[in-house]
Every structure is written in C-alpha cells, then in structure tokens.
C-alpha positions as CSV (number, residue, x, y, z in Angstrom):
1,M,51.1,88.9,303.8
2,R,48.9,87.6,306.7
3,T,45.7,88.7,305.0
4,F,46.4,86.4,302.0
5,D,47.4,83.5,304.3
6,R,44.2,83.9,306.3
7,L,41.7,84.6,303.5
8,E,43.0,83.3,300.2
9,S,42.9,79.7,299.0
10,E,45.9,77.5,299.3
11,V,45.8,77.1,295.5
12,R,47.6,80.5,295.1
13,G,50.9,80.1,293.3
14,Y,52.9,83.1,292.1
15,I,52.4,84.9,295.5
16,R,54.6,82.2,297.0
17,S,57.5,82.9,294.6
18,F,57.2,86.6,295.0
19,P,56.2,87.3,298.6
20,T,55.6,91.0,298.6
21,I,52.5,93.2,298.0
22,F,52.8,95.0,294.7
23,A,51.1,98.4,294.5
24,K,52.1,100.1,291.2
25,A,53.6,99.2,287.9
26,Q,54.9,101.0,284.8
27,N,56.1,99.2,281.7
28,A,58.7,96.7,283.1
29,T,59.0,98.1,286.6
30,L,56.9,97.0,289.6
31,T,56.8,98.8,292.9
32,D,55.6,97.2,296.2
33,E,53.9,98.8,299.2
34,N,57.3,99.5,300.8
35,G,58.5,101.4,297.7
36,Q,60.9,98.6,296.6
37,Q,61.2,98.4,292.9
38,Y,61.5,95.2,290.8
39,I,62.3,94.6,287.1
40,D,59.5,92.5,285.6
41,F,60.7,89.5,283.6
42,L,57.3,87.8,284.0
43,A,54.9,90.3,282.4
44,G,51.8,88.6,283.7
45,A,52.9,85.2,282.4
46,G,53.1,86.8,278.9
47,S,49.9,88.8,279.1
48,L,51.6,92.2,279.2
49,N,53.6,92.3,276.0
50,Y,53.1,96.1,275.9
51,G,54.1,96.6,279.5
52,H,52.2,97.7,282.6
53,N,49.9,100.7,282.3
54,N,51.0,101.4,278.7
55,P,50.1,105.2,278.4
56,L,48.7,104.9,274.9
57,L,46.4,102.1,275.8
58,K,45.5,103.7,279.1
59,K,44.4,106.9,277.3
60,A,42.2,104.9,274.8
61,L,40.6,103.1,277.7
62,M,40.0,106.2,279.8
63,D,38.6,108.1,276.8
64,Y,36.2,105.2,276.1
65,L,35.0,105.2,279.7
66,D,34.5,108.9,279.7
67,T,32.0,108.5,276.8
68,D,30.0,105.9,278.8
69,G,30.9,103.3,276.1
70,M,29.5,99.8,276.5
71,V,31.4,97.8,279.0
72,H,29.4,94.5,279.0
73,G,27.3,93.4,276.1
74,L,27.3,89.6,276.0
75,D,27.9,88.9,272.3
76,M,25.8,91.8,271.0
77,A,27.1,94.1,268.4
78,T,29.0,97.1,269.9
79,S,31.1,99.9,268.5
80,A,34.2,98.7,270.3
81,K,33.8,95.2,268.9
82,K,33.3,96.5,265.4
83,Q,36.4,98.6,265.6
84,F,38.4,95.7,267.0
85,L,37.3,93.3,264.2
86,N,38.0,95.8,261.5
87,T,41.4,96.7,262.9
88,F,42.4,93.1,263.5
89,E,41.6,92.3,259.9
90,A,43.4,95.4,258.5
91,R,46.5,95.2,260.7
92,I,47.0,91.4,261.1
93,L,45.0,89.3,258.8
94,K,45.1,91.1,255.4
95,P,48.8,91.9,255.5
96,R,49.5,88.1,256.0
97,K,46.9,87.1,253.4
98,M,44.9,85.2,256.1
99,Q,41.2,84.5,256.1
100,Y,39.7,83.6,259.5
101,K,36.4,84.1,261.2
102,T,36.8,85.3,264.8
103,Q,35.0,83.6,267.7
104,F,34.9,85.3,271.1
105,T,35.0,82.3,273.4
106,G,35.2,83.6,276.9
107,P,37.8,85.6,278.9
108,T,40.7,83.1,279.1
109,G,43.0,81.1,276.9
110,T,41.6,77.8,278.2
111,N,38.1,79.0,276.9
112,A,39.5,79.3,273.4
113,V,41.1,75.9,273.6
114,E,37.8,74.3,274.8
115,A,36.0,75.9,271.9
116,A,38.6,74.8,269.4
117,I,38.5,71.1,270.3
118,K,34.7,71.1,270.6
119,L,34.4,72.7,267.1
120,A,37.0,70.2,265.6
121,R,34.9,67.3,266.9
122,K,31.8,68.9,265.5
123,V,33.4,69.5,262.1
124,T,34.9,66.0,261.7
125,G,32.5,63.8,263.7
126,R,35.5,62.3,265.5
127,Q,36.3,62.3,269.2
128,S,40.0,62.1,269.8
129,I,42.6,64.9,269.7
130,I,46.4,64.6,269.4
131,A,48.4,66.8,271.7
132,F,52.2,66.8,272.4
133,T,54.5,66.0,275.3
134,N,55.2,69.0,277.5
135,G,52.3,70.9,276.0
136,F,50.2,73.2,278.2
137,H,46.7,74.2,277.0
138,G,44.8,75.1,280.2
139,V,43.3,73.5,283.3
140,T,39.6,73.1,282.5
141,L,38.8,69.5,281.8
142,G,39.0,69.5,278.0
143,A,42.1,71.6,277.8
144,L,43.6,69.7,280.8
145,A,43.3,66.5,278.9
146,L,45.6,68.1,276.2
147,T,48.1,69.3,278.9
148,G,51.0,67.0,279.6
149,N,52.3,68.1,283.0
150,R,51.3,65.6,285.7
151,K,51.1,68.4,288.3
152,Y,48.1,69.8,286.6
153,R,46.6,66.5,285.4
154,D,46.6,65.1,288.9
155,A,44.1,67.8,290.0
156,A,41.4,66.6,287.5
157,G,39.8,64.0,289.8
158,V,38.4,62.2,286.8
159,P,39.9,60.3,283.8
160,L,41.2,62.6,281.1
161,A,40.1,60.8,277.9
162,N,40.0,61.1,274.1
163,V,43.6,62.5,273.8
164,Y,46.8,60.9,272.6
165,H,50.1,62.6,273.5
166,A,52.6,62.3,270.8
167,P,56.3,63.2,271.2
168,Y,57.1,66.8,270.4
169,S,59.8,68.0,268.1
170,G,63.2,66.9,269.5
171,Y,61.6,65.0,272.4
172,F,63.9,61.9,271.9
173,G,66.8,64.0,270.6
174,A,67.7,65.6,267.3
175,D,68.2,62.3,265.5
176,I,64.7,60.9,266.0
177,D,61.9,61.9,263.6
178,T,59.0,62.1,265.9
179,L,56.6,63.0,263.1
180,A,57.5,59.8,261.2
181,M,56.5,57.9,264.4
182,L,53.2,59.8,264.7
183,D,52.4,59.3,261.0
184,K,52.9,55.6,261.4
185,M,50.7,55.5,264.4
186,I,47.9,57.3,262.6
187,V,47.9,55.2,259.4
188,D,48.5,51.9,261.1
189,P,45.0,50.4,261.8
190,S,46.6,48.3,264.6
191,S,48.4,51.1,266.5
192,G,45.5,51.8,268.9
193,V,45.5,55.5,267.9
194,D,42.2,56.5,266.4
195,L,42.1,59.0,263.5
196,P,41.8,62.3,265.4
197,A,39.6,65.2,264.8
198,A,42.6,67.6,265.3
199,I,46.2,68.0,266.3
200,I,47.0,70.9,268.6
201,V,50.5,72.3,268.9
202,E,52.5,75.2,270.4
203,C,55.3,76.3,268.1
204,V,57.2,77.3,271.3
205,Q,56.1,75.5,274.5
206,G,55.9,78.1,277.2
207,E,54.9,76.3,280.4
208,G,56.5,73.1,279.0
209,G,60.0,74.6,279.2
210,L,60.6,76.7,276.1
211,N,60.9,73.8,273.7
212,V,61.0,75.0,270.1
213,A,59.5,73.2,267.2
214,S,61.7,73.5,264.1
215,F,60.1,75.1,261.0
216,G,60.7,72.0,259.1
217,W,58.9,69.9,261.7
218,L,56.0,72.3,261.7
219,K,55.7,72.0,257.9
220,K,55.8,68.2,258.1
221,L,53.1,68.4,260.8
222,E,50.9,70.4,258.5
223,Q,51.4,68.0,255.6
224,L,50.6,65.1,257.9
225,C,47.3,66.8,258.8
226,R,46.4,67.5,255.2
227,R,47.1,63.9,254.1
228,N,44.9,62.5,256.8
229,D,42.1,65.0,256.8
230,I,43.0,66.2,260.3
231,L,42.4,69.8,261.5
232,L,45.5,71.6,262.6
233,I,45.2,73.9,265.7
234,V,48.0,76.2,266.8
235,D,47.8,77.3,270.4
236,D,49.4,80.8,270.2
237,I,48.1,82.0,273.6
238,Q,51.6,82.6,275.1
239,A,53.8,82.6,272.0
240,G,51.6,84.9,269.9
241,C,51.1,88.6,269.8
242,G,54.7,89.2,268.9
243,R,56.3,87.2,271.6
244,T,58.5,85.2,269.3
245,G,59.2,88.1,266.9
246,T,56.3,87.9,264.5
247,F,52.7,88.4,265.5
248,F,51.9,84.7,265.1
249,S,54.6,82.3,266.2
250,F,53.9,80.0,263.1
251,E,54.5,82.7,260.5
252,P,58.2,81.9,259.8
253,A,57.3,78.3,259.2
254,G,54.9,79.3,256.4
255,I,52.0,77.0,257.7
256,K,48.3,77.8,257.6
257,P,46.5,76.4,260.7
258,D,42.8,75.6,260.5
259,M,42.3,77.2,263.8
260,V,44.4,79.5,266.1
261,T,43.8,80.3,269.8
262,L,44.9,83.7,271.0
263,S,44.6,85.3,274.5
264,K,47.0,86.7,277.1
265,S,48.5,89.8,275.3
266,L,45.7,90.2,272.8
267,S,44.0,92.9,274.8
268,G,47.3,94.6,275.3
269,Y,46.5,95.8,278.8
270,G,46.1,92.7,280.8
271,L,42.4,92.7,280.4
272,P,40.8,89.3,279.8
273,L,40.2,88.6,276.1
274,A,40.4,85.3,274.2
275,V,39.5,84.4,270.6
276,L,39.4,81.4,268.4
277,L,40.4,82.1,264.7
278,I,38.6,79.7,262.4
279,K,38.9,79.1,258.7
280,P,35.5,80.1,257.3
281,E,34.7,76.7,256.0
282,Y,34.9,75.2,259.5
283,D,32.7,77.8,261.2
284,V,29.8,75.4,261.5
285,W,28.5,76.5,264.9
286,E,24.7,76.9,265.3
287,P,23.8,80.2,267.0
288,G,24.4,80.1,270.7
289,Q,25.8,76.6,270.6
290,H,28.9,77.6,272.4
291,N,28.3,80.6,274.6
292,G,29.2,82.4,277.9
293,T,28.4,85.5,279.7
294,F,31.8,87.1,279.2
295,R,32.4,86.5,275.5
296,G,32.9,90.2,274.6
297,N,35.1,92.3,276.9
298,N,34.5,95.8,275.4
299,L,37.2,97.4,277.4
300,A,39.7,94.8,276.1
301,F,38.4,95.5,272.6
302,V,39.4,99.2,273.1
303,T,42.9,98.5,274.3
304,A,43.5,95.7,271.8
305,T,42.5,98.0,268.9
306,A,44.8,100.7,270.2
307,A,47.7,98.2,270.5
308,L,47.2,96.9,267.0
309,D,46.9,100.4,265.5
310,H,50.0,101.7,267.3
311,Y,52.4,98.7,267.3
312,W,51.4,96.7,264.2
313,S,50.8,99.4,261.6
314,D,54.3,99.0,260.2
315,E,57.4,96.9,260.8
316,K,59.2,99.1,263.4
317,F,57.8,97.3,266.4
318,Q,58.7,93.9,265.0
319,A,62.2,95.1,264.3
320,S,62.6,96.2,267.9
321,I,61.5,92.8,269.1
322,D,64.1,91.2,266.8
323,K,66.8,93.5,268.2
324,K,66.0,92.8,271.8
325,G,65.7,89.1,271.1
326,K,69.2,89.1,269.8
327,V,70.4,90.9,272.9
328,I,68.8,88.2,275.0
329,T,70.3,85.4,272.9
330,A,73.8,86.9,273.1
331,Y,73.5,87.4,276.9
332,L,72.2,83.9,277.7
333,D,74.8,82.3,275.4
334,K,77.4,84.2,277.4
335,L,76.0,82.8,280.6
336,V,76.1,79.3,279.3
337,K,79.7,79.7,278.3
338,N,80.9,81.5,281.4
339,Y,79.2,79.2,283.9
340,P,79.8,75.7,282.8
341,A,79.3,74.4,286.3
342,A,75.6,75.3,286.0
343,N,75.1,72.6,283.3
344,M,72.6,74.7,281.4
345,T,71.5,75.3,277.8
346,R,69.7,78.2,276.2
347,R,66.2,77.6,274.8
348,G,63.4,79.6,273.1
349,R,63.0,82.0,270.3
350,G,62.6,85.8,270.0
351,M,61.7,87.4,273.3
352,M,60.6,84.0,274.7
353,Q,63.8,82.5,275.8
354,G,65.4,81.1,278.9
355,L,68.0,78.7,280.5
356,A,67.4,75.0,281.0
357,F,69.3,73.5,284.0
358,L,70.2,69.9,284.5
359,D,69.4,70.4,288.2
360,P,65.9,72.0,288.9
361,V,67.0,73.0,292.4
362,L,69.6,75.3,290.9
363,A,67.0,77.1,288.8
364,D,64.8,77.6,291.8
365,R,67.7,79.0,293.9
366,I,68.7,81.4,291.2
367,T,65.2,82.8,290.7
368,S,64.7,83.1,294.4
369,L,67.9,85.1,294.9
370,A,67.1,87.2,291.8
371,F,63.8,88.2,293.4
372,Q,65.6,89.2,296.6
373,N,67.8,91.4,294.4
374,G,64.9,93.1,292.5
375,L,64.1,90.8,289.6
376,V,60.7,89.0,289.1
377,I,61.3,85.9,286.9
378,E,59.7,82.5,286.9
379,T,60.6,78.9,286.1
380,S,58.8,76.5,283.8
381,G,59.2,72.9,282.4
382,G,58.1,69.6,283.7
383,N,60.4,69.9,286.8
384,D,60.6,73.7,286.9
385,E,64.1,73.3,285.5
386,V,63.9,76.2,283.1
387,I,64.4,79.9,284.0
388,K,62.0,81.7,281.6
389,L,62.3,85.3,280.4
390,L,59.0,86.9,279.5
391,T,59.9,90.6,279.6
392,P,57.4,93.2,278.2
393,L,58.2,93.6,274.5
394,T,58.4,97.3,275.2
395,I,61.0,97.0,277.9
396,E,63.7,99.8,277.8
397,S,67.1,98.5,276.6
398,E,68.8,99.7,279.8
399,T,66.1,98.0,282.0
400,L,66.5,94.7,280.0
401,L,70.3,94.8,280.5
402,A,69.9,95.6,284.2
403,G,67.6,92.7,284.7
404,L,69.9,90.3,282.9
405,D,72.8,91.6,285.1
406,I,70.7,90.8,288.2
407,L,70.1,87.3,286.8
408,E,73.8,86.8,286.2
409,Q,74.7,88.0,289.7
410,A,72.2,85.6,291.2
411,M,73.7,82.8,289.2
412,S,77.2,83.6,290.3
413,D,76.3,84.0,293.9
414,T,74.3,80.7,293.9
415,L,77.1,78.8,292.4
416,S,79.5,80.3,294.9
417,D,77.2,79.3,297.8
418,I,77.0,75.8,296.4
419,R,80.8,75.5,296.3
420,L,81.1,76.7,299.9
421,E,78.4,74.2,301.0
422,T,80.3,71.4,299.2
423,D,83.6,72.4,300.7
424,A,82.0,72.6,304.2
425,N,80.5,69.1,303.7
426,V,83.8,67.7,302.6
427,A,85.5,69.3,305.6
428,I,83.0,67.7,308.0
429,T,83.5,64.3,306.3
430,D,87.3,64.6,306.6
431,S,87.0,65.5,310.3
432,E,84.8,62.5,311.0
433,V,87.3,60.2,309.2
434,T,90.2,61.7,311.2
435,A,88.3,61.3,314.4
C-alpha cells in the first residue's frame, strides 16, 4: 500500500477501510493481488447492482468496441444514445405510464442534482430549495448545500446558502408529523422560510443511515408540493435501478415526481452515467445552457441498454430482488433478536437494508473484523452508526448467506471481545481497591 500512501491524496476514503489491493472481480466476489477472496456487500456504493463484470453486459460492451462504435461524442446524436433512449422508454417509462424528457447531465450523480436544482430555479424564478435532515445529494457546492452531514459540509469553505433543511420522515419519532410542521413553515409568512423552487427527497436515505420514508409520508409530501406550486425532485441515485425492489424507489408510494435524478447503477457496469428525468412541461432549458464535456458516455449507453433489455423486460428480476430482500430482512431480524447486547435495529427496504447501532464504535469494530474475515461492507449515517448492506442484486443465494454468516460471526466475536475487555477492566479496578 506504500504507493498509495506516497502518491495519492489524503482525501482517499474506502481504501482506509479495506486496506488491500483488489485485482479482479466477478459478480459479488472480489480477489486481491494475493489471491484472497472477499464477498462484496458494497457493490461500488450501489453502482454495481448487476455485479462486477457481468458477462452479458461485458459482451455487449466488447462487441460495440469491436465495431469502432462512438466512445465520446459530447451531446451529439449517436447510435448508442438512440438505442438507450428508446430502450429506457420501452422498458421503464411506458410500462409505468411515465412521461419524462431525459437530460444527460455529466458523469456523476452530483451533476444530475446540480442540474435539477438549477432547472427548478429557472422554472419557478425562486431561489431556495428544501432538503431534509440526513439527506445526501453530492459534494459539489449546490448539491453540498442540500446535504445534511456536517463532515461533508465542513469541507465547503464557503457559506452554503438558499437551502432549508426540514425534518425527514420519523426524524422526531413516529408520533411527530414532520410534514405538518413543514407545511406550517411554508404557508406562514412569518416563519422565515421562503417559498422554495423545489423540495428534494430520497425515499430511502443511503448515506444518511438507511432511513425510510413511509409511503403515506411521501404522498403527503407530493400533496404539499402541489398545493404550494413547488416542484418535487426525487433523488434516486442510490435507491433507484431496482435497489429497493422496484426500478424507482418511489413507485410503491404512487407519487409522480416532477424530476428524478438517476446515476450509480444506471449504466449497469460501473461506467459513469447520470441523467435528470424531467416532466416535459418543465424542460425549459435553452440549447447549451447547462453543458459539459462528458454528458454522453456511449460505452455506458451500451451496457445500460443491455441491462434494461435483459433484467427489466419482465417481472422475473424484480421478483428475485423481492425474494433476496426477504432473506436479508429475516436474517437481520434474527441478529437483532439474538444479540440484544448490541442495541441495534434493522433499517431499510428491499436490498438496501442494514443495522443501526446505538454505539457507532460497535458498528466500526464489526465491519473491520468482517473485512478481516472476507466481507467488504461499509457503514453510513451521521455518526457511521449503521452497517449498510449493498450487495449486487444478482448475488448468488449461497454467497448472500455466506456473507451474512461472516457478518454474524464478526458481531459475535466483537461482543465477546467487549465482554472480555469489560471483565478485565473490572478485575483491574478490583485489584486497585484491594491494594
């Protein structure tokens, strides 16, 4: 690891949690330079829903390269883009009776968020945006202003303005209606909260700690937006592309956002691709008004098209996600029941679930030990108190269970070590008293 210590910036993060050099990967298995294998419960922070080096997507990519297909084309028309747009409409939008224009915003999710808030301000003529506590929307300045976590906000170096952070679903507990509070703040001319251009929300907060908005809460949020002529933006960058069970995380709630941001697993192969879906009446951009050199990753179009054609042509894949999600739910519930000393609760939805610990140190120790035993898994939440499972959606059932078993063993061993440490401290204290 000396090369990375010597040459790479101190800003690097995941490398510190997983200090080995990975060389190969296939579906949910990683192999490092020493031949050590790891089960992947991280999946590129949710950007590899179809696994590493998916053979179907790889073949489509290699075939395209063999024909000298366009790799870079700015936002010009290409065959790969045309095929992606037609396939996305046929496989995703039309079956769900959705009508959206697609804007290619740049390679990452934060680019899509920046475009969304800029367009919302252009459409409404208003400046402020409402985001939610524990939300994460990116680290460029506009998206960072929407993000709640102080760790990221402190790096801005400038004031993060024109955003009001409202309490998310359940933020004050199940008995407090946070939307009633927000509604009052919006309609009260003396609240100090200006009428916003848009409200942006994650239906399941990934980096924020797997907090889940209830379907009823999301419906009320949409109604609030409609009553007050506010645009509703759903950030589906991590929770979308099937992660919560349906292609869009908001589908079960029956809401119709004005804009949707997608990235991460949209390309299907880990290639950078981000889009902003816009209701046609709000597509008021002037040509070139929001641009960028990498707005159209043709290689990502190819793999995204292959993923949509293969996995979303019928309901079989969605059914498999539901089945694996239930396995994860049952296993995590078992851990909560069998290890009461851990003081943890299960959070999340579909294949975006995890365990929230009262003590963040415990979450860190468990994930560190799990890595030593062959499992790559991260923490999230304001204090990194949540162990988050983001397995590839294509993970084999036996690999999923093997990874969960490693997690349980790490939990058991960590709790045993803590008991031994506590007993040792008590013994030392007793001996001091006796002396």
